Structures are given as C-alpha cells and as structure tokens.
N, C-alpha and C positions, 0 to 999 in steps of 0.2 A: 378565783376558786373553782376547782373542778367539782361539779356536781357528783354526789353519790349516786349509784344506780337507782335507789328509790326515789331520790329528789328528781333526777333527769326525767324519770318516769312520769312524774306527776306534773311537770311543768313544762316539759317539750312537746311541741306537736307531733302527732303521730305521722309517720312518711311511709307512703305506699310505693314500693318499686314499679317502675314503668313496666308494663307488660307489651309495650310497642316499641322495642328498642329501635326498629328501622325508622320509625317516625323520628327519631332524634338524630338520625345521621344526616350529616351535611350533605346538601344536594351538590350533585357534580353536573348537572344539566346545563349545557351551553358552554361548559368549560373546554380547554384545548390541551390535548395530551400528546407528547412526542414520544415515541416508543422506539428505542433502537433495537436492531435485531427483531423487528415487529413482524417479519412475514411468516414465520412458523414456530412450532413449539410453545415455550412459555410466553414469548413476546406475542404471538397471535391470539393465545388465550386472554391475554391482557387486553389487547385491542378489542377483542369482542366483548369482554366483561365491561370495560368502561365505556364501550360504545352503546351497550345495552343500558348503561346508567344515564345515557343521554349526552355524553362527551364527544366532542369531535376529536378524531385521532388521526395523528401522522404517522404513518407506517416507515419508518426508517430502516433501510436495509442496504446492505452492499450487493445485494442481488435485486436489483430494480424490477425485473420480470417477476419475480416471485412476490415482490411487495405489490406490484399491480394485480396480480392474481388474488392475493388476499383482499386488497381493497375492493376488488369487485365482488367476492363473496360477502364481506360485509355490507357492501352496498345493497345486496339483495335481501338484507335484514334490515333495511332503513337505517343502516348506521352510516355516518358521514365519515368516510376514510379517505385520506389522500396518501398515495405512494411516494416516497422520496427516496433517491439515491444517496447513500451515506456509507463512507468508511470511516469509522470513529477513529481510526489511527492518523488520519490526516486532519491536522488542526485548521487548514482552511475550510474544508469541508464542514466541520464541526460549526464554524463560526457562521458559515453561509446558511446552513440548514436552520439554525435558531433565528438568523435575520430573516429568512424567506417565511417561516412560521408566523412570526410577528407581522410582518408585512401582509400576509394573506389573510390572517385572522385577527390582527389587532391585538393580539394576546397570547400569552403562553403560561398556562397554569400548572402544567404537571410535566415532569421530565422522568421517564423511567429508563435507568441506565441498565439494559438488558443484554446487550450484544457480548459475545464471549467466544473465545475459541479455546482449544486445549489440545496439547501435543503429549501423547501418552509414551514415554520413552525413559529410560534409565539415564542419568546424568552423563554418562560415558558416551551416549548416541545422541544427546540433544544438541541439535546444532544451534549455533549462536544465532542464526537468522530466525529459527523458531523461537528461541527465547524472546528474541525483540519483538516478533509478531504477536506473541501471547501478552507480553507486557504492555505493548502499544495499544492493543485491543481491549484487554480486562482492565487496566488500571489507568493508563494515560488517558483512553479513549473518555471513561466517565468524568475524569478530573476536567478535560477539556470541554465536554458538553456541559457539565454543571457550571463552569466559569462562565460561558457565554450565556446560558439560560438563566442563571442567577443574577446577572447583570440586568436582564430585563425584568426579571420577577422583582427585584428591589424597587423599580420604578411604578410598580402596580399598587393600587391602594390596598389590595387583599393578599400581596405577595405571591407565594406559589408553593409548590411541594416538589421535592426530588426523591426519588425511590431508588436505590441502589440494589440490584439482585445479586446478593453474595450467594453462599452456599455452605453446606456442611463442611466444605473443602476450606473454609475460612476458620474453622475450630478445631478440626482434627488433620491428621496426614496419614497418607498411605504411599507405598512405593511408586516410583515412576511417573510421578505427576508434579515434580518440583516446580515447573513453571506455573502451573495451573494453581497450586497452593500460595505460592508467593503473591501472585496477583490478587488472589481472593481474600487472603488475609490482610492484604494492603488495602483491598477495596473496603473491607469492614472497618479498618482504622480511618481511612480516610473519610467515610461516612460519618462517623463519629466525631471526627474533628470538624467536619463541616456543619454538623448538627449544632455543635458548641459555638461555632463562629456566626452561624446565620439564624439561628432560632429567635433572637431578640428583634431580628430585622423583617420578619414576617415571611422567612422561607423556612418552611419545615424540611427536614432531611431524615430519611428514613432508610434502613437497611432490612432487607427480607433475606433471611438465612433459609434458603430452600434445600430440602432434601430431595433425594432422587424422584425423578419424574418420569413418566412415559413421553418422552419427546425425541426427536431425531439426534439431539445432542447425545444421548446414550444409546439409543436403539440402533443408529446407524453405525457406531463405532464398536458396540460390543454385541455382535450377533449371539443370541443363546442367553442374555442376561435374563435373569428371573424377574418378569414383569410383575409378578405378584407383590413383590417387594417394593415397586414403585407406585408414586401417587399420580392421580390424573392432574395435569398442569391447570386445569380449570380451578382446582381447589386452591393453588397458589395465587391464581390470578384472583379470585374472590377475596382472598387475604389482602392482596394489595388494595383492591378496591376499597375494603374495610378501614385500612389505614389511611387512605385519602379522604375518607368520610368522617374522620374525627372531628369534633366540633371546635370552633375557634378557640384558641387557648390551650389546646391539647395537642402533643405530638408525640408519637412512637418511635423512639430511635431505632430500635431493634425488634424484630418479630422473627421468630424461628417456625417454620412449617414443615412437618416431617410426615412421611408415610408411617403409618403404625409399626410396619416391619423394616425400617430404616437400618441397613447394615452398617451404616458409617458413624452411628451415634449410639451412646450407651443405653 
C-alpha cells in the first residue's frame, strides 16, 4: 500500500540533502587513464583534469613529440603523465598500447576515446581515401581501443570505464561534413550498444556529446569563427571527470555539454 502524504509525513524519517556532493564522488586517485588524442585540445584538458584528481594518465597521440611536450607540462604540475605514440586506425598499435599500459601500470581503469579527424568537403569532392581515414580514426579506432581495453577491464575486480567523445554532430547534420557526421552518429550508437553489453560486467560505457569548443580542431580549420559561441574545453573535461566519479552501481550512458550559444543545437 502506498502511504498518503499525511501518513508518510508522520511515519517516514526526515532526510536532509547532502550539502557536500564532492564528498560523495568516487575517488579517482591512483587509477590509470589512457586518453587518445591527448596532446592538445579537449584531450589535453581531460588529461590535466584527471591528473589533478590524482589519476596517472597516458597521453596517446599520433604526434609523439606533441605528446611528450604535453606530458612534460603536466609533470610540472606534479601529474604523472606518460607520452605514447598511437595511430588508432592501426589495430596492431591499439592492441600494443593497451598491453603496454597494463604491463607498466598493472591496470587500466579508464579509456577516453577522444582522437578524431574531419574532412570538410561536399560529397562530390570527398576523396575515398579521406572517407576511409575519417572512418578508421573516428569509429573503427574507438571500437578497437574498447575491444582491447575492455578485455583487460573485465579481469579487474572493479572493472573499468570507457568514455567516448561524441559531438553535436552525432545528433544533427549540416552540409559538407558527411564523413564526420556518419562517424559521430556511429560512435554514439556504438557507445550505447557497448553500454548495454558491458554494464552488467562492471565495465561502464559513457558518451559525451560535446558542443563547440575553443580548440585547434575548430580554430585551426575555421579562421574567423566566433569564439564567443564556443566553450572552454576544460568545462567539458570537468564533465568527463564527473561522469567517472559516479558511485559504484551508477552509470551515465550519455551526457550533453553545450556552450550556451551553441549554434548547432536548438
């Protein structure tokens, strides 16, 4: 029987909302995170934010020199950061990077699938090679990394967490970005499918639908873009950290983080 409001009020103990939500967040200290495309932009912001939370971070990037520079900068902040060369379109490299992370740290708690590329061109001008490159980086790469990382996480007592960086391009569409849209829509679908497949095995899978950010991904390709309509990548990075800090027994399959002036969203 459901109590009436008056009965519930007289019999149920009063509850007081917590005034210290940070105290309820799961600790990330000592955990190991592997971040693809981690040398700049959102990847670099995530590496810094997770490092400040006490995580050990592997900065995996196709540009090893840039990854080394980023790791050195994080080291100056007393963050343990290791640069790793990785082309996520290469299955062998994906498998070896995960294996080396486990070998060096004894564990892998978090994978951030962040690496992405784009080719802005109408379909008539989109080269087949460019289509394959975008597909292999943005969609096949996260699948491969998740395949190898989750295999390790499934053997760990506390499992692990995989975060896929999607985009508003996974929800809406605009001209001259067919390859990017196809891969980001695919990544969001893949993320939800793996969430359903792995959640009862202690491996949580989350997708971050990120709106436009002030990162080289946009700024370098679109000179003159209105930066006032873009958000600081650190804001998205903090959202990633919050998703990872959910208590045991809870998972956030999808989270959207938009600048208030987002132009590609209603």
